[in-house]
FIGU-827856 format. One record per atom (N, C-alpha, C): residue number from 1; y, z, x. Coordinates in steps of 0.05 Angstrom, whole numbers, plus 5000, padded with zeros to 4 digits. Atoms other than C-alpha are relative to their C-alpha. Example, Ala and Ser with C-alpha at 12.3 -4.5 7.8 and 13.67 -1.06 7.14 Angstrom:
REM FIGU-827856
1|4976|5000|5018;
1|4910|5156|5246;
1|5024|5000|5018;
2|4976|4999|4984;
2|4979|5143|5273;
2|5022|5014|4985;
//
This chain:
REM FIGU-827856
1|4988|4980|5019;
1|4288|1219|2971;
1|4996|4988|4972;
2|5005|5009|5028;
2|4270|1215|2897;
2|5027|4997|4986;
3|4975|5004|5016;
3|4321|1192|2845;
3|5010|5027|4988;
4|4991|4975|5012;
4|4322|1261|2813;
4|5013|5018|5021;
5|4988|4984|4978;
5|4337|1295|2880;
5|5027|4989|5007;
6|4974|5013|4994;
6|4392|1244|2893;
6|5021|5007|4979;
7|4982|4992|5022;
7|4423|1258|2825;
7|5008|5029|5001;
8|4994|4971|4998;
8|4418|1333|2836;
8|5022|5004|5021;
9|4981|4997|4979;
9|4456|1327|2901;
9|5028|4989|4993;
10|4974|5010|5009;
10|4510|1283|2871;
10|5013|5019|4980;
11|4989|4981|5020;
11|4518|1333|2814;
11|5012|5024|5014;
12|4988|4977|4985;
12|4529|1390|2864;
12|5024|4992|5015;
13|4977|5009|4985;
13|4576|1348|2905;
13|5025|4996|4983;
14|4978|5007|5018;
14|4619|1325|2846;
14|5009|5024|4983;
15|4993|4978|5018;
15|4618|1390|2807;
15|5001|4991|4971;
16|4998|5006|5029;
16|4632|1392|2733;
16|5025|4985|4994;
17|4976|5017|5003;
17|4683|1336|2735;
17|4992|4976|4982;
18|5006|5024|5016;
18|4689|1273|2691;
18|4981|4981|5015;
19|5017|5018|4985;
19|4656|1235|2748;
19|4971|5009|4999;
20|5027|4990|5000;
20|4596|1280|2741;
20|4987|4998|4972;
21|5011|5002|5027;
21|4587|1266|2667;
21|4975|4983|4999;
22|5024|5016|5002;
22|4518|1242|2651;
22|4981|5006|5023;
23|5018|4994|4978;
23|4490|1269|2716;
23|4980|5022|4992;
24|5021|4980|5006;
24|4431|1317|2720;
24|5012|5027|4995;
25|4991|4973|5006;
25|4442|1384|2688;
25|4988|5019|5020;
26|5009|4980|4980;
26|4434|1446|2732;
26|4990|5025|4986;
27|5009|4974|5010;
27|4397|1511|2721;
27|4990|5017|5023;
28|5011|4982|4980;
28|4372|1571|2760;
28|5018|5002|5025;
29|4985|4997|4975;
29|4393|1573|2833;
29|5021|4978|5003;
30|4980|5022|4998;
30|4428|1505|2828;
30|5025|5007|4984;
31|4977|4993|5017;
31|4472|1532|2772;
31|5017|5021|5015;
32|4985|4979|4985;
32|4491|1594|2814;
32|5015|4987|5024;
33|4987|5013|4977;
33|4506|1549|2874;
33|5025|4985|4990;
34|4978|5015|5011;
34|4550|1505|2831;
34|5023|5018|4992;
35|4979|4981|5008;
35|4587|1565|2803;
35|5015|5011|5024;
36|4987|4989|4976;
36|4600|1592|2873;
36|5019|4979|5012;
37|4983|5021|4990;
37|4629|1525|2894;
37|5024|4996|4982;
38|4978|5004|5019;
38|4670|1518|2830;
38|5020|5022|5001;
39|4982|4977|4999;
39|4700|1587|2838;
39|5021|4996|5022;
40|4982|5004|4977;
40|4731|1565|2904;
40|5013|4973|4999;
41|4990|5027|4997;
41|4739|1490|2900;
41|5004|4985|4973;
42|4999|5014|5026;
42|4739|1474|2825;
42|5027|5002|4987;
43|4973|4997|5011;
43|4814|1479|2817;
43|5014|4975|4994;
44|4983|5023|5005;
44|4870|1433|2797;
44|5014|4992|5026;
45|4987|5011|4976;
45|4915|1395|2846;
45|5017|5021|5014;
46|4983|4979|4988;
46|4957|1458|2858;
46|4984|5019|5017;
47|5016|4983|4983;
47|4898|1492|2891;
47|4989|5024|4984;
48|5010|4978|5014;
48|4885|1542|2835;
48|4971|4995|4992;
49|5029|5003|5006;
49|4811|1554|2819;
49|4996|5003|4970;
50|5005|4998|5028;
50|4787|1539|2749;
50|4981|5023|4994;
51|5018|4977|5004;
51|4729|1587|2755;
51|5013|5025|5011;
52|4985|4979|4987;
52|4765|1631|2804;
52|4984|5025|5005;
53|5012|4974|4994;
53|4748|1699|2832;
53|5016|5023|4989;
54|4983|4980|5013;
54|4805|1735|2799;
54|5003|5025|5016;
55|4997|4975|4986;
55|4816|1808|2816;
55|4976|5018|4995;
56|5023|4984|5007;
56|4747|1831|2795;
56|4983|5005|5024;
57|5017|4993|4978;
57|4709|1868|2849;
57|4971|4991|4996;
58|5027|5009|5004;
58|4641|1854|2817;
58|4998|4969|5003;
59|5001|5029|4998;
59|4658|1780|2812;
59|5001|4991|5030;
60|4998|5007|4972;
60|4679|1776|2886;
60|4974|5008|5014;
61|5024|4990|4987;
61|4618|1817|2907;
61|4977|4981|4995;
62|5022|5019|5007;
62|4571|1770|2869;
62|5004|4974|5015;
63|4994|5026|4986;
63|4606|1709|2899;
63|4992|5001|5029;
64|5007|4997|4972;
64|4598|1736|2970;
64|4970|4999|5003;
65|5029|5000|4998;
65|4525|1749|2957;
65|4988|4973|4995;
66|5010|5026|5006;
66|4514|1681|2927;
66|5003|4980|5023;
67|4996|5020|4979;
67|4545|1641|2983;
67|4983|5006|5025;
68|5018|4993|4978;
68|4505|1680|3035;
68|4971|4993|4993;
69|5027|5006|5008;
69|4442|1667|2995;
69|4995|4970|5000;
70|5005|5029|5005;
70|4451|1592|2982;
70|5010|4982|5023;
71|4989|5018|4980;
71|4488|1566|3043;
71|4995|5012|5028;
72|5004|4991|4972;
72|4477|1569|3119;
72|5025|5015|5010;
73|4978|4983|4989;
73|4520|1617|3161;
73|5025|4985|5006;
74|4977|5015|4993;
74|4566|1563|3186;
74|5017|4992|4976;
75|4987|5007|5025;
75|4582|1541|3115;
75|5013|5024|4987;
76|4989|4975|5011;
76|4592|1613|3092;
76|5026|5007|5014;
77|4976|4994|4986;
77|4644|1623|3146;
77|5024|4982|4991;
78|4979|5019|5009;
78|4683|1561|3124;
78|5009|5008|4972;
79|4993|4993|5027;
79|4680|1583|3051;
79|5017|5026|4999;
80|4984|4975|4999;
80|4705|1654|3068;
80|5028|4994|5009;
81|4974|5007|4989;
81|4762|1624|3108;
81|5017|4987|4977;
82|4986|5014|5021;
82|4781|1578|3050;
82|5007|5019|4977;
83|4994|4981|5021;
83|4776|1635|3000;
83|5024|5018|5006;
84|4978|4984|4992;
84|4824|1678|3040;
84|5026|4985|4999;
85|4975|5016|4999;
85|4874|1621|3048;
85|5007|4989|4972;
86|4994|5013|5025;
86|4868|1586|2980;
86|5004|5020|4977;
87|4999|4982|5022;
87|4858|1646|2935;
87|5013|5027|5007;
88|4986|4975|4991;
88|4895|1699|2976;
88|4983|5025|4995;
89|5018|4978|5005;
89|4835|1744|2976;
89|5003|5022|5021;
90|4997|4977|4982;
90|4865|1800|3017;
90|4984|5024|4990;
91|5017|4979|5011;
91|4825|1845|2971;
91|4973|5001|5015;
92|5025|5002|4984;
92|4764|1821|3010;
92|5002|5017|5025;
93|4997|4987|4974;
93|4793|1853|3072;
93|5007|5030|4996;
94|4990|4973|5004;
94|4817|1918|3040;
94|4981|5018|4985;
95|5020|4984|5014;
95|4755|1941|3002;
95|4975|5001|5017;
96|5023|4998|4982;
96|4699|1967|3047;
96|4974|4989|4989;
97|5025|5010|5011;
97|4643|1949|2999;
97|4999|4970|5000;
98|4999|5029|4999;
98|4667|1877|2997;
98|4999|4990|5029;
99|4999|5009|4972;
99|4683|1871|3071;
99|4973|5002|5014;
100|5026|4997|4987;
100|4614|1896|3090;
100|4982|4977|4994;
101|5017|5023|5008;
101|4584|1835|3055;
101|5009|4974|5013;
102|4989|5024|4988;
102|4627|1785|3093;
102|4985|4992|5025;
103|5013|5011|4976;
103|4598|1740|3147;
103|5021|5000|5022;
104|4980|4999|4978;
104|4634|1756|3213;
104|5003|4973|5014;
105|4994|5024|4984;
105|4668|1697|3247;
105|5027|5004|5012;
106|4975|4997|4985;
106|4728|1686|3291;
106|5024|5000|4981;
107|4977|5000|5018;
107|4774|1669|3233;
107|5003|5026|4985;
108|4999|4975|5014;
108|4755|1731|3193;
108|5010|5023|5018;
109|4992|4979|4982;
109|4763|1776|3253;
109|5029|4997|5008;
110|4972|5004|4994;
110|4830|1744|3271;
110|5018|5010|4977;
111|4985|4991|5023;
111|4854|1758|3200;
111|5000|5031|4999;
112|5002|4971|5000;
112|4829|1830|3204;
112|5019|5012|5021;
113|4983|4989|4979;
113|4865|1841|3270;
113|5029|4997|4993;
114|4971|5004|5007;
114|4930|1812|3243;
114|5008|5021|4978;
115|4994|4981|5022;
115|4925|1862|3184;
115|4993|5029|5008;
116|5012|4974|4994;
116|4898|1921|3223;
116|5020|5023|4996;
117|4981|4978|5004;
117|4963|1961|3216;
117|5002|5008|4971;
118|4998|4994|5029;
118|4958|1958|3140;
118|4973|5005|4987;
119|5027|4995|5011;
119|4883|1965|3130;
119|4998|5030|4993;
120|5002|4972|5008;
120|4872|2030|3091;
120|4979|5014|5016;
121|5018|4984|4984;
121|4835|2086|3126;
121|4971|4997|4991;
122|5027|5002|5011;
122|4775|2079|3080;
122|4986|4974|5008;
123|5012|5025|4992;
123|4765|2008|3104;
123|4999|4996|5030;
124|4997|5004|4971;
124|4780|2017|3178;
124|4973|4999|5014;
125|5026|4999|4987;
125|4709|2036|3199;
125|4984|4975|4993;
126|5015|5024|5008;
126|4680|1978|3159;
126|5011|4976|5015;
127|4988|5022|4985;
127|4730|1931|3192;
127|4991|5000|5029;
128|5010|4998|4972;
128|4710|1956|3261;
128|4971|4991|5002;
129|5028|5008|4999;
129|4637|1945|3244;
129|4997|4970|4998;
130|5000|5029|5002;
130|4651|1873|3223;
130|5008|4987|5027;
131|4991|5010|4974;
131|4689|1861|3288;
131|4979|5005|5021;
132|5022|4995|4981;
132|4633|1894|3327;
132|4977|4980|4998;
133|5022|5019|5004;
133|4581|1848|3296;
133|5007|4973|5013;
134|4992|5025|4988;
134|4621|1787|3318;
134|5001|5002|5031;
135|4999|4995|4972;
135|4634|1816|3387;
135|4972|4999|5013;
136|5028|5000|4990;
136|4559|1828|3397;
136|4989|4972|5000;
137|5010|5027|5000;
137|4544|1757|3376;
137|5012|4983|5023;
138|4987|5015|4979;
138|4595|1728|3424;
138|4991|5009|5028;
139|5009|4990|4974;
139|4573|1773|3482;
139|4972|4989|5006;
140|5027|5010|4996;
140|4501|1751|3472;
140|5001|4971|5009;
141|4998|5028|4994;
141|4523|1679|3476;
141|5014|4994|5027;
142|4982|5007|4978;
142|4576|1682|3531;
142|4997|5017|5025;
143|5000|4981|4977;
143|4561|1741|3577;
143|4985|4988|5024;
144|5016|5008|4977;
144|4505|1712|3619;
144|5011|4975|5013;
145|4988|5023|4987;
145|4537|1643|3631;
145|5025|5008|5017;
146|4976|4991|4985;
146|4601|1679|3653;
146|4992|5014|5026;
147|5009|4986|4977;
147|4565|1726|3700;
147|4988|4981|5021;
148|5013|5018|4981;
148|4523|1671|3731;
148|5021|4982|5015;
149|4980|5018|4988;
149|4582|1624|3742;
149|5018|5015|5020;
150|4981|4985|4983;
150|4629|1677|3771;
150|4986|5011|5024;
151|5015|4989|4977;
151|4577|1711|3815;
151|4993|4978|5020;
152|5006|5022|4983;
152|4556|1644|3842;
152|5024|4991|5016;
153|4975|5009|4986;
153|4628|1625|3859;
153|5007|5020|5021;
154|4993|4980|4980;
154|4640|1691|3894;
154|4981|5001|5023;
155|5019|5000|4979;
155|4576|1687|3933;
155|5004|4977|5019;
156|4995|5024|4983;
156|4594|1618|3958;
156|5026|5002|5016;
157|4974|4999|4988;
157|4666|1636|3975;
157|5003|5019|5023;
158|4998|4980|4979;
158|4654|1695|4020;
158|4972|5005|5012;
159|5025|4994|4986;
159|4598|1703|4072;
159|5004|5022|5019;
160|4999|4977|4982;
160|4583|1765|4112;
160|4978|4998|5020;
161|5020|5004|4980;
161|4547|1757|4178;
161|4991|5026|5013;
162|5010|4974|4991;
162|4538|1832|4189;
162|4994|5016|4975;
163|5004|4987|5026;
163|4511|1851|4121;
163|4982|5025|5002;
164|5019|4978|5004;
164|4478|1915|4099;
164|4975|4988|4987;
165|5026|5010|5011;
165|4406|1909|4075;
165|5004|4990|4971;
166|4997|5007|5028;
166|4427|1907|4002;
166|5018|4975|4996;
167|4981|5023|5003;
167|4478|1851|4016;
167|4988|4974|5011;
168|5011|5024|4987;
168|4431|1802|4051;
168|4993|4978|4979;
169|5008|5024|5015;
169|4426|1732|4020;
169|4975|4989|5013;
170|5025|5006|4987;
170|4353|1722|4036;
170|4995|4970|5001;
171|5005|5028|5001;
171|4350|1649|4015;
171|5015|4985|5023;
172|4984|5013|4979;
172|4407|1628|4061;
172|4992|5010|5028;
173|5008|4989|4974;
173|4383|1674|4117;
173|4974|4986|5010;
174|5025|5013|4992;
174|4313|1643|4117;
174|5005|4971|5008;
175|4994|5028|4993;
175|4341|1572|4117;
175|5014|4998|5027;
176|4985|5001|4975;
176|4387|1589|4175;
176|4983|5007|5024;
177|5017|4991|4978;
177|4329|1617|4216;
177|4973|4986|5001;
178|5026|5014|5000;
178|4274|1566|4203;
178|4991|4992|5028;
179|5007|5008|4973;
179|4277|1545|4276;
179|4988|5023|5016;
180|5011|4977|4987;
180|4255|1615|4293;
180|4972|5008|4989;
181|5026|4995|5012;
181|4189|1609|4257;
181|4978|5003|5022;
182|5022|4996|4981;
182|4129|1637|4296;
182|4973|4996|4986;
183|5025|5007|5014;
183|4064|1603|4273;
183|4979|5021|5004;
184|5022|4981|4995;
184|4019|1654|4306;
184|5003|5025|4983;
185|4995|4976|5016;
185|4051|1710|4265;
185|5007|4992|4971;
186|4993|5010|5026;
186|4068|1666|4204;
186|5025|5015|4989;
187|4976|4986|5008;
187|4137|1696|4201;
187|5024|4987|5014;
188|4974|5009|4988;
188|4210|1681|4217;
188|5014|5023|5012;
189|4983|4979|4988;
189|4252|1721|4265;
189|5028|4996|4991;
190|4973|5003|5011;
190|4318|1732|4228;
190|5022|5006|5021;
191|4981|4996|4979;
191|4363|1723|4288;
191|5029|5002|4989;
192|4973|5001|5012;
192|4423|1709|4243;
192|4998|5008|4971;
193|5000|4990|5028;
193|4435|1748|4178;
193|5024|4989|4986;
194|4978|5009|5017;
194|4477|1720|4122;
194|5001|5017|4975;
195|4997|4982|5023;
195|4504|1766|4068;
195|5018|4988|4979;
196|4984|5009|5022;
196|4540|1759|4002;
196|5029|5007|5003;
197|4972|4993|4997;
197|4604|1790|4027;
197|5005|5029|4993;
198|4992|4972|5005;
198|4642|1853|4009;
198|4993|5010|4973;
199|5009|4993|5027;
199|4601|1877|3951;
199|5011|5028|4992;
200|4992|4973|5007;
200|4628|1948|3955;
200|5029|5001|4990;
201|4972|5000|5009;
201|4700|1927|3939;
201|5005|4974|4985;
202|4994|5024|5015;
202|4731|1877|3892;
202|5009|4978|5019;
203|4994|5022|4983;
203|4735|1809|3924;
203|5024|4984|4990;
204|4979|5015|5012;
204|4783|1778|3875;
204|5013|5017|4978;
205|4986|4987|5022;
205|4836|1802|3826;
205|5005|4979|4978;
206|4996|5018|5022;
206|4839|1770|3757;
206|5020|5013|4980;
207|4981|4991|5020;
207|4898|1777|3709;
207|4999|4981|4977;
208|5000|5015|5024;
208|4889|1753|3638;
208|5025|5007|4984;
209|4974|4995|5013;
209|4958|1746|3606;
209|5000|4983|4974;
210|5006|5014|5025;
210|4950|1729|3532;
210|5022|5003|4979;
211|4980|5001|5022;
211|5001|1708|3480;
211|4986|5009|4974;
212|5012|4991|5024;
212|4986|1746|3416;
212|5016|4992|4975;
213|4987|5010|5023;
213|5031|1706|3370;
213|4979|4989|4980;
214|5020|5006|5021;
214|4997|1686|3304;
214|4983|4976|5006;
215|5015|5025|4995;
215|4976|1616|3327;
215|4979|5003|5021;
216|5019|4995|4978;
216|4937|1646|3385;
216|4977|5019|4993;
217|5019|4980|5008;
217|4891|1690|3344;
217|4972|4996|5011;
218|5027|5005|4990;
218|4825|1657|3362;
218|4999|5004|5031;
219|4999|4996|4971;
219|4846|1657|3436;
219|4999|5029|5007;
220|5001|4971|4995;
220|4857|1732|3433;
220|4972|5011|4997;
221|5028|4991|5005;
221|4787|1743|3404;
221|4983|4993|5024;
222|5017|5008|4978;
222|4753|1702|3458;
222|5008|5012|5026;
223|4990|4988|4975;
223|4797|1730|3514;
223|4989|5028|5003;
224|5010|4973|4999;
224|4775|1800|3496;
224|4971|5001|5009;
225|5028|5002|4991;
225|4702|1780|3505;
225|4998|4995|5029;
226|5001|5007|4971;
226|4713|1747|3572;
226|5012|5022|5017;
227|4988|4978|4984;
227|4758|1803|3595;
227|4981|5023|5004;
228|5020|4978|4998;
228|4704|1855|3581;
228|4978|4993|5020;
229|5021|5009|4982;
229|4652|1814|3618;
229|5010|5000|5029;
230|4989|5001|4973;
230|4697|1803|3679;
230|5005|5028|5010;
231|4994|4973|4992;
231|4717|1876|3680;
231|4975|5016|5008;
232|5025|4986|4993;
232|4644|1897|3684;
232|4988|4992|5026;
233|5010|5010|4974;
233|4634|1859|3749;
233|5015|5014|5023;
234|4987|4985|4979;
234|4648|1904|3810;
234|5014|4983|5021;
235|4988|5018|4981;
235|4667|1844|3852;
235|5027|4990|4991;
236|4974|5008|5010;
236|4728|1832|3808;
236|5016|5025|4991;
237|4982|4981|5012;
237|4788|1874|3790;
237|5016|4986|4979;
238|4990|5016|5023;
238|4810|1852|3721;
238|5022|5016|4985;
239|4978|4989|5016;
239|4876|1865|3685;
239|5003|4984|4975;
240|4999|5013|5026;
240|4884|1849|3611;
240|5027|5007|4987;
241|4972|4996|5010;
241|4956|1839|3585;
241|5004|4983|4975;
242|4992|5014|5025;
242|4977|1820|3514;
242|5031|5001|4998;
243|4971|5000|5003;
243|5048|1800|3497;
243|5008|4984|4975;
244|4984|5016|5019;
244|5094|1777|3442;
244|5029|5002|5010;
245|4974|4995|4987;
245|5166|1799|3451;
245|4999|5025|5017;
246|5005|4977|4983;
246|5138|1862|3483;
246|4974|4995|5016;
247|5024|5003|4984;
247|5084|1869|3536;
247|4983|5025|4998;
248|5018|4978|5003;
248|5023|1913|3526;
248|4977|4996|5020;
249|5022|5001|4981;
249|4974|1927|3583;
249|4977|5017|4989;
250|5023|4987|5011;
250|4906|1943|3554;
250|4977|5002|5020;
251|5021|5000|4980;
251|4868|1944|3620;
251|4982|5025|4999;
252|5016|4976|5002;
252|4845|2015|3608;
252|4980|5000|4977;
253|5019|5003|5022;
253|4809|1992|3545;
253|4982|4976|5002;
254|5012|5027|4997;
254|4780|1928|3573;
254|4970|5000|4998;
255|5029|4999|5000;
255|4708|1952|3575;
255|4989|4997|4972;
256|5009|5003|5028;
256|4704|1950|3498;
256|5018|4980|4986;
257|4984|5021|5013;
257|4727|1885|3466;
257|5010|5009|4972;
258|4991|4991|5026;
258|4732|1920|3398;
258|5026|5016|5003;
259|4976|4985|4995;
259|4783|1969|3425;
259|5023|4981|5008;
260|4980|5019|4993;
260|4820|1911|3456;
260|5012|4986|4976;
261|4991|5015|5023;
261|4823|1873|3391;
261|5016|5018|4981;
262|4985|4983|5018;
262|4847|1933|3351;
262|5025|5010|5014;
263|4975|4994|4987;
263|4900|1944|3404;
263|5020|4976|4999;
264|4983|5023|5003;
264|4927|1874|3390;
264|5017|5002|4975;
265|4983|5002|5023;
265|4984|1860|3342;
265|5008|4971|4997;
266|4995|5029|5003;
266|4980|1787|3322;
266|5025|4994|4984;
267|4976|5008|5014;
267|5043|1752|3300;
267|5025|5008|5016;
268|4975|4993|4987;
268|5116|1761|3319;
268|5009|4978|5019;
269|4988|5019|4982;
269|5157|1726|3372;
269|4985|4998|5026;
270|5013|5005|4975;
270|5141|1705|3443;
270|5020|5002|5023;
271|4984|4998|4976;
271|5171|1725|3510;
271|4982|4997|5025;
272|5018|5005|4978;
272|5130|1692|3564;
272|5012|5009|5027;
273|4987|4992|4975;
273|5182|1706|3618;
273|4995|5030|5005;
274|5004|4971|4997;
274|5176|1781|3606;
274|4971|5006|5008;
275|5028|4996|4994;
275|5100|1777|3608;
275|4993|4992|5029;
276|5005|5009|4973;
276|5099|1737|3673;
276|5012|5019|5020;
277|4987|4981|4982;
277|5148|1784|3705;
277|4984|5026|5003;
278|5017|4976|4999;
278|5105|1844|3686;
278|4975|4995|5017;
279|5025|5006|4985;
279|5042|1811|3714;
279|5006|4996|5030;
280|4992|5004|4972;
280|5079|1791|3778;
280|5002|5027|5014;
281|4998|4973|4988;
281|5092|1865|3790;
281|4974|5013|5006;
282|5026|4989|4996;
282|5018|1878|3790;
282|4982|4983|5018;
283|5014|5017|4980;
283|4998|1825|3841;
283|4999|5015|5027;
284|5003|4986|4975;
284|4971|1861|3902;
284|4992|4982|5023;
285|5010|5018|4980;
285|4936|1805|3939;
285|5003|4971|4990;
286|4995|5026|5013;
286|4967|1738|3920;
286|4978|4979|5006;
287|5020|5021|4993;
287|4916|1694|3957;
287|4973|5006|4988;
288|5025|4992|5012;
288|4859|1732|3924;
288|5003|5005|4970;
289|4995|4994|5028;
289|4888|1732|3854;
289|4999|4974|4983;
290|5000|5022|5020;
290|4873|1686|3795;
290|5014|5011|4975;
291|4986|4991|5024;
291|4922|1692|3737;
291|4997|4978|4979;
292|5004|5019|5022;
292|4904|1659|3671;
292|5020|5007|4978;
293|4981|4997|5022;
293|4963|1651|3623;
293|4989|4984|4976;
294|5010|5013|5024;
294|4937|1636|3553;
294|5022|5000|4979;
295|4977|5002|5017;
295|4995|1611|3511;
295|5005|4971|4992;
296|4992|5027|5009;
296|5021|1552|3471;
296|5027|4992|5012;
297|4975|5005|4984;
297|5084|1557|3515;
297|5025|4997|4983;
298|4975|4999|5016;
298|5133|1563|3457;
298|5015|5025|5007;
299|4986|4976|4989;
299|5181|1609|3493;
299|5024|5007|4982;
300|4978|4990|5016;
300|5227|1652|3451;
300|5020|5016|5017;
301|4983|4985|4982;
301|5257|1687|3512;
301|5015|4982|5019;
302|4985|5015|4980;
302|5286|1661|3577;
302|4984|4978|5012;
303|5016|5022|4990;
303|5258|1592|3590;
303|5003|4995|5030;
304|4995|5005|4971;
304|5291|1583|3658;
304|4987|5022|5016;
305|5013|4978|4986;
305|5267|1652|3679;
305|4970|4997|5000;
306|5028|5005|5001;
306|5197|1635|3656;
306|4990|4981|5021;
307|5007|5021|4980;
307|5194|1573|3700;
307|5004|5011|5028;
308|4995|4990|4973;
308|5224|1609|3760;
308|4979|5021|5008;
309|5021|4980|4994;
309|5174|1667|3754;
309|4973|4986|5005;
310|5025|5015|4995;
310|5116|1618|3748;
310|5000|4987|5027;
311|4998|5013|4973;
311|5141|1581|3810;
311|4997|5021|5022;
312|5003|4980|4980;
312|5146|1646|3849;
312|4971|5009|5003;
313|5028|4993|5000;
313|5075|1665|3830;
313|4984|4979|5015;
314|5015|5022|4987;
314|5049|1597|3851;
314|5006|4999|5030;
315|4992|5002|4972;
315|5088|1597|3917;
315|4989|5023|5016;
316|5011|4976|4985;
316|5062|1667|3935;
316|4971|4997|5006;
317|5029|5004|4995;
317|4991|1641|3934;
317|4982|5007|4977;
318|5016|4994|5024;
318|4969|1663|3865;
318|4989|4974|4988;
319|5012|5023|5014;
319|4921|1614|3831;
319|5007|5003|4971;
320|4991|4998|5027;
320|4957|1605|3765;
320|4988|4978|4983;
321|5012|5019|5019;
321|4923|1571|3706;
321|5013|5005|4973;
322|4989|4997|5027;
322|4954|1558|3638;
322|4981|4987|4980;
323|5017|5010|5022;
323|4908|1551|3578;
323|5016|4999|4974;
324|4985|5003|5025;
324|4942|1524|3516;
324|4985|5013|4977;
325|5016|4986|5020;
325|4885|1553|3475;
325|4972|5005|5013;
326|5028|4994|4993;
326|4817|1585|3485;
326|4985|5003|4974;
327|5012|5001|5026;
327|4781|1564|3422;
327|4985|4974|4996;
328|5016|5024|5006;
328|4737|1512|3389;
328|5014|4981|4981;
329|4986|5014|5021;
329|4791|1483|3344;
329|5012|4973|5007;
330|4989|5026|4992;
330|4806|1420|3382;
330|5027|5002|5014;
331|4975|5000|4985;
331|4873|1400|3411;
331|5021|5017|4986;
332|4981|4981|5013;
332|4924|1455|3399;
332|5028|4989|4998;
333|4972|5005|5000;
333|4997|1452|3381;
333|5013|5016|5023;
334|4988|4986|4977;
334|5040|1469|3442;
334|5027|4987|5007;
335|4974|5010|4991;
335|5109|1460|3474;
335|4995|4980|5023;
336|5006|5020|4980;
336|5099|1394|3511;
336|5020|5000|5023;
337|4979|5000|4979;
337|5165|1401|3549;
337|4994|5022|5021;
338|5007|4978|4981;
338|5145|1469|3579;
338|4974|4995|5014;
339|5025|5006|4987;
339|5075|1445|3592;
339|5005|4981|5024;
340|4994|5018|4978;
340|5104|1388|3634;
340|5014|5014|5023;
341|4986|4985|4979;
341|5148|1437|3672;
341|4979|5016|5016;
342|5021|4986|4985;
342|5087|1479|3690;
342|4983|4981|5017;
343|5016|5020|4985;
343|5048|1417|3710;
343|5015|4991|5025;
344|4984|5009|4977;
344|5106|1397|3755;
344|4999|5020|5023;
345|5003|4979|4979;
345|5096|1463|3792;
345|4972|5000|5012;
346|5028|5002|4992;
346|5024|1442|3804;
346|4984|5023|4988;
347|5015|4980|5016;
347|5000|1494|3753;
347|4985|4985|4979;
348|5016|5015|5020;
348|4942|1464|3713;
348|5006|5010|4972;
349|4994|4993|5028;
349|4956|1462|3638;
349|4980|4984|4983;
350|5018|5013|5019;
350|4901|1446|3587;
350|4988|5020|4981;
351|5014|4983|5018;
351|4862|1474|3529;
351|4971|5003|5010;
352|5027|4994|4990;
352|4792|1503|3540;
352|4984|5012|4978;
353|5018|4988|5019;
353|4733|1518|3496;
353|4987|5025|5013;
354|5014|4976|4988;
354|4696|1585|3504;
354|4976|4992|5017;
355|5023|5009|4983;
355|4635|1547|3531;
355|5009|4990|5027;
356|4990|5010|4975;
356|4678|1517|3586;
356|5012|5021|5018;
357|4985|4980|4985;
357|4712|1581|3607;
357|4985|5011|5024;
358|5014|4990|4976;
358|4657|1609|3653;
358|5002|4981|5024;
359|4998|5020|4978;
359|4657|1545|3694;
359|5029|4998|5010;
360|4972|5000|4991;
360|4733|1545|3695;
360|5006|5023|5018;
361|4995|4976|4983;
361|4735|1616|3723;
361|4986|4997|5027;
362|5014|5004|4975;
362|4683|1597|3775;
362|5016|4981|5018;
363|4984|5019|4985;
363|4725|1537|3796;
363|5026|5013|5011;
364|4975|4987|4992;
364|4789|1579|3799;
364|4995|5020|5023;
365|5006|4980|4979;
365|4756|1634|3841;
365|4992|4986|5026;
366|5007|5016|4976;
366|4730|1580|3888;
366|5024|4984|5011;
367|4976|5014|4992;
367|4801|1552|3893;
367|4996|4969|5000;
368|5002|5029|5003;
368|4780|1483|3870;
368|5024|4989|4986;
369|4978|5014|5013;
369|4829|1432|3844;
369|4994|5000|4970;
370|5006|4997|5028;
370|4831|1452|3770;
370|5009|4976|4983;
371|4991|5024|5014;
371|4870|1391|3748;
371|4978|4979|5001;
372|5022|5018|4996;
372|4815|1348|3777;
372|4975|5009|4984;
373|5023|4989|5015;
373|4762|1394|3747;
373|5003|4994|4970;
374|4996|5005|5028;
374|4792|1386|3678;
374|4998|4970|4994;
375|5001|5029|5004;
375|4800|1310|3686;
375|4971|4990|5000;
376|5029|5009|4998;
376|4726|1303|3706;
376|4985|5007|4974;
377|5014|4991|5025;
377|4707|1338|3640;
377|5014|4989|4976;
378|4987|5011|5023;
378|4753|1298|3597;
378|5018|5019|4985;
379|4982|4980|5012;
379|4798|1358|3584;
379|5029|4992|5005;
380|4972|5007|4996;
380|4870|1341|3572;
380|5019|5020|4987;
381|4980|4982|5011;
381|4933|1382|3559;
381|5013|4988|4976;
//
C-alpha cells in the first residue's frame, strides 16, 4: 500500500478531528464519503452529530443514497441502525420516498414492525415492500436447508413397508433387495418395498410459540420465515403463536411471513404461562408434537404456573424446546433462574442462530437428545 493511500485511509478513519490535522485533504467521492460518516458519527461526546441530518428530507435522502453508493450492504445496514438509534430518525420510517431507499435488514424490519400501528397509510405499502424484500432474501437463504433437514429427518423416522408407488424409497428398497439380483436379467426382484411413510397426512405437529416483547424482535422476524417454510410442508402441521400479555394465534396467516410480521405487536409485557396454556390446549398427538418456545423467559405472569404447564407438556410426551433467542446477535439476555428451572425439567434451553435452526428442527423431529446436540456444537444457554 502506498503512503498516499495509507494517509487517505487514516484521514477517512479519523474524520475532520484535531488528530487528522495535516493529513491528506479529500475531494470528490472521498469528500462525499467523509461527509456521510461525519453526519452520523462526527458528533460530540453526547452523541449529537456535528454535520447531522437534521429534519431535511433532501439531506436524509442524499445521505441514504451516499451510504448505499460508497459502502457495502453490511455496512449500510449498520449505519442505518445507528442513524435510527443515535439521531432518532423516525422520519426515515414515516416518509415513503425515504423508506424506499433504505437497505432492508432485520433491525430495520424489526423497527418497522414495532411501529406498524402508527405508520401512516401513505407509508404502509412502502413499509410492506421493504419487509417483503427482506423476507425474500431470508427465504432464498434459509428455505432449502430447512426443507432438506426436516424432510430427511421425517424420512428416517418413519418407514412404510406397504408403500404406494409414489411413496417408495427406491435407494433403500434397492439396497434391501440386492440379494435378489438376477444376473441373467440384470435386474433386482424387489421382494421387500420400503417407503417414506404416511405422505398423505401430517406426520408431526409443530407449535412455534414466540415471545413478541421488544427484546425478541429479531427472533420474531426469523420465526416468521421458518414458520412459513414449515407450514408449506404437507408432512407437518404447523401452528404459529405470538404472545405478550395476550396470546395471538396467527396460524391462518402462516403461509405469508409478511402478513405474520404485520400481525405482530412488538413490545409490552410477557405472560409465558398464558401462552403455554393456550398451546397445551392445541396438542392433539403429544408423542408426535414438537413445541418450540422462543423467549428470554422473563415472566411477567404466573411463574409457578409457567413451570407446571411446561412440566405437564413434557410429561405428556411433547418434545419441548426453549430457545432464548433465534438471531445472530450472540449470547442473549435472559432470566437465568427460569432457564435453570426449565433445564431441570429436562427441557433443553439455549440460543440458536438462524443457520442452526434447520438442523435443530431435524434433531427434534427425530427425537434426538437436544441438550447433547447443542453441547456438541458448542451452543450454551
